[in-house]
N, C-alpha and C positions, 0 to 999 in steps of 0.2 A: 389462404390468407384472410378471406371473408370469414370462413368459419372461426378462424382465432379470435378476429375482431369481435365476431358476435358472442363467442364465450366470455371475452374480457368484459364486454358491455353486461352480460347476464349476471357476472359475480362482482360488479361494481369497480372494474378496472378499465373502464373504457378510456380513462385518460392515458394508459398506457398505448393504446391505438392511436393517440393524437401527439404523444410526446416526441415520437420519432427517434430512430437510431442516432440521428445527429447529437440530440440532447445527450445520450448516453456516452458518446464519443467525447463531447467536451468536458462532462464531468468527470469520465474515467481518467482521461489523458492529464487533465490538471491536478486531480488528486494524487495520481500515481507520481507525478513530477514532484510535487510538493512534499510527499511522503518520503521519497527517496532523497531529496536534496536540501529540505529545511527542517530545522528543529520542530516547528509547528507540526510537522508530519508524524512526528513521534506519537501524537495524540489522536491521529487519524484512522479510521476503521479500513485500511487498505484491502485486507483479505476480503471481508464481507462486500466489500464495494465490487470488487472484480467478480465475485460469485454473483452478485445481484446484477451486474451488467449483463452476464449472460443470461440470467433468468428472464430479465425485461427483453433481451433480443430474441429469445425463444417465443414470447409473445407475439412478435412481429414474423415469426418464421424466417427469421434472418441468419441461416447458417454461414453464408459467405460473409456477412458483416461481423459475426462472431469470431471467425478466422482472422479476419482483416484486422479487427480491433485487437486481437490477442498479439498479432505481429508488431503493430503500431505502439501499443502499450508496453511491450517487451523493450523496444528501441527506447521510449521514454524513460522507462525505468533505468536503464543503463546510462542514459544522459544525466538523469538526475542524480544518480550515484557519483557519477563524475564530477558533477557540480559540487556535491557533498565532499568528495575527496580533495578537491581543489581548495575549498573553503577551509579544511582542515589543515591541509598542507601550509596555507598562508597565515591562519589565525590560531592554530592549536585548537585546544579545548578549553581555555582557561576563561572564556566568557559563556560556557554553557551552563556548568554547574551553579546550582543555587543553594545557599544556606537555608536548610530546613526544607528543601524540595523533596516531594515524595517520588518523583521520577528523574527530574534532572539534578542528580545529586553526585557528590564524589564516589560513594560506593558502586553507584551503577556504572560510572564512568571506567572505574577500576575493573569491574567485572566484565566490561565490554573489552578492554584493553587486554585483560587476562585470556579471554576466549580467542580473541585474534592472535596473542601470543602463542597459545598452546596449539591452535589449529591452523593459523596462517591461511593458505589458500583455500582450505576447505570451509574455514570459519566465514569467509566472505560468500561462499556459495550458500551454505547454510543459514546465514543470516537473513536471507530473503524470506524464511519462514519463522523468524522469531520476531514479533512486532517491534519491540523497543530497540532490539539490536539492529535490525534492519535500517533504521534512520542513524543511529549512532556509529555503526561500523565504518561507513566510508569517512566520517569526520575523523575517527579516531586511526584509520588507516593512513590518511593524508598526514595527520598530527605525528604519527610514528615513523612516517618516511618509507612507507611500503613502496616497493617498486611499482611504478605507475602502469607499465605492461602487465605485469602479474596481477594487479588489481583489476584491469580492465578485463582480462579473461575471466576471472573469478566472478565478477560482478554480472557478466554476461552469461556465463553458465547457470548462475544462480536465478537470473531473470527468466531464461529459457525454461527452467524447472517451475518456475513460480506463477508467471502471468498467464501463459496458456491453459495451464492446468487448471487453475480456478475459474476462468472465464468459461472454458469449454465445459467444465464439471457442470457449471450452473446452467449452460445453454442446454445440455443433452439431459440433465437431471429433469429439468422442466419440460423437456419434449417428451420423456418417458412417461410424465405424469398427466399429459393432456387426456388419457382415458380415465383418470380419476380427478375430476374437476374440483371437489372440495380439498383435497390434499395439494394439487395445483395451486389453488388460490391461498393455502396456507404458506406455501413456499413462496410465492410472489410477494404477499403481504409481509411475511417474516423478514425477507431480504430487504424490502424497502424500509420498513419500520426500522430494523437493526441499523441500517446505514443512516438514516436520518437522525435517530437518536443518538447514535454512536458518534456522529459528525458534531452534533450540538454539545455533547458531553466532552469530546475532545477538545474543541475551542474552549469550553468553560475550564477544563484542567488546565490547558496551556496559559491561559490568562492568570489563573491563580498562581501557576509556578513561576511566571515571568515577573510577578510582583514583588517575588522574594529577592534579596540582594544577592550578587554575584558572589560565589565563593572563589575568591581570587587565589586561594591556596593550591587550586587544582590546575596541573598542567600534565599532558601526556609526554612522557619522556620520548626523546627521539630513539629511533631504532638504530 
């Protein structure tokens, strides 16, 4: 651990040694829930955040923390999707699409629904790996009346394949690069910078989209 901290300080990453895994947990769990449950999550860099979390935990040599975070974030992702599902079941999708929206628009909602109609169970599993589908799929599934138990099984299977894969990939990739300090530094800084700027850009995009009027012609038909 002392060696890791010394290396972090040497390359200008000493703030990682003081931030602590607790901060990583707080950020990851809150972002994963928002991305899986709320429309604003459509614009957040969930994949890069999970990978970056593994990289940061590797700086603390916290293998147990990486595995534990994978498990808790997995549960959070499932709970978030359940919230999205029930929001869709209660309100449909008529308040989501925006006239002139670049992401929140009727064609994207129609594509999400068509993807769900064609693939069903497998669509919810695969949706974890498709950023904008990941957030829209639970809402569309709820609005379309997909069986709640079937949805729960599918979203759980998807979360198992998504969350631990990215967190542990970041952790072990960073661990393998400890013998190449400059490359390890690039990986850490790249993850952090991408996450920070990705989040700022996502919030800006969300605000731009929400300023547009609601496209009240849009409603997902019940299955």
